[in-house]
C-alpha positions in Angstrom: 0.1 -0.3 0.2 2.8 2.0 0.9 3.7 1.9 -3.0 0.7 3.2 -4.7 1.2 6.0 -2.6 4.8 6.7 -3.6 3.7 6.6 -7.2 1.1 9.5 -7.5 4.1 11.6 -5.8 6.8 10.7 -8.2 4.5 11.3 -11.1 3.9 14.7 -9.9 7.2 15.3 -9.4 7.9 14.3 -13.3 5.0 16.4 -14.5 6.5 19.5 -11.9 9.5 18.7 -13.2 8.5 18.8 -17.3 6.9 21.8 -16.1 9.9 23.6 -15.0 12.0 22.3 -17.7 9.1 24.1 -19.8 9.2 27.2 -18.8 13.1 27.2 -18.8 12.7 26.2 -22.5 10.2 29.5 -23.0 12.6 31.3 -21.1 15.8 30.5 -23.3 13.8 30.8 -26.4 12.4 34.5 -26.0 16.0 35.7 -24.7 17.6 34.4 -27.5 14.9 35.7 -29.9 14.7 32.4 -31.5 11.0 32.9 -32.6 10.5 29.6 -33.8 11.9 27.7 -31.0 9.6 30.5 -28.7 6.4 29.2 -30.6 7.1 25.9 -29.8 8.6 25.9 -26.1 4.7 28.2 -25.9 2.8 25.3 -26.9 4.9 22.7 -25.0 4.5 25.4 -21.9 0.6 25.3 -22.0 0.5 21.6 -22.6 2.6 21.0 -19.3 0.5 23.7 -17.6 -2.4 21.6 -18.2 -0.8 18.1 -17.3 -0.2 19.8 -14.3 -3.2 21.6 -13.2 -5.3 18.6 -14.4 -3.7 16.2 -11.9 -3.8 19.0 -8.7 -7.1 18.1 -6.5 -9.4 20.6 -7.0 -9.2 21.9 -3.0 -5.2 22.3 -4.0 -5.9 24.8 -7.2 -7.3 27.5 -5.6 -4.1 27.9 -3.5 -2.0 27.0 -6.4 0.9 29.3 -7.4 0.2 27.9 -11.0 -1.8 30.2 -12.1 -0.1 33.8 -11.2 3.2 32.1 -12.3 1.7 31.5 -15.7 1.0 34.8 -16.2 3.9 36.1 -14.8 6.2 33.8 -17.3 3.8 34.7 -20.5 3.9 38.3 -19.4 7.4 38.2 -19.2 7.7 36.8 -22.7 5.6 39.2 -24.4 7.3 41.9 -22.9 10.5 40.8 -24.3 8.9 40.0 -27.8 7.6 43.7 -27.9 11.1 44.8 -26.9 12.7 42.4 -29.5 10.1 44.1 -31.7 11.0 47.5 -31.0 14.8 47.2 -31.1 14.6 45.3 -34.8 12.3 48.4 -36.1 14.8 50.8 -34.8 17.6 49.1 -36.5 15.4 48.7 -39.4 15.5 52.7 -39.5 18.6 53.3 -39.1 19.8 51.0 -42.0 16.8 52.6 -43.8 18.6 56.4 -43.1 22.1 54.5 -44.0 20.4 53.3 -47.4 19.2 56.9 -48.1 22.5 58.5 -47.3 24.2 56.0 -49.2 22.1 56.2 -52.5 22.5 60.3 -52.5 26.1 60.3 -52.0 26.6 57.9 -55.0 23.5 59.6 -57.1 25.9 62.4 -57.1 29.3 61.5 -57.4 30.0 62.0 -54.3 29.7 65.1 -51.5 30.8 67.9 -53.0 32.0 71.3 -50.9 32.2 74.2 -52.7 34.1 77.2 -50.9 
């Protein structure tokens, strides 16, 4: 009978471990700005959260930190994605200015200063 009690504990630890791994994979993909990996990692994380949540007894769900930690992680990932998008837009604007400047200087044969 003691063996039967330890098995659910092991299963819960395995699920918590998979949730933790999924969280780390998501963070790593977001930090690396690897959009394809981040998309896959979000799906894996959501699935891991779902599995852990479904195994929680109803009375433990009310006190579980899973919803708040999930909101926190996804809010962080969203903020990082927005920052990355803004950085990319800034870099694109710099490239556009450099292209226009380079185009103007080559079209007129270079800069000329009359004195």
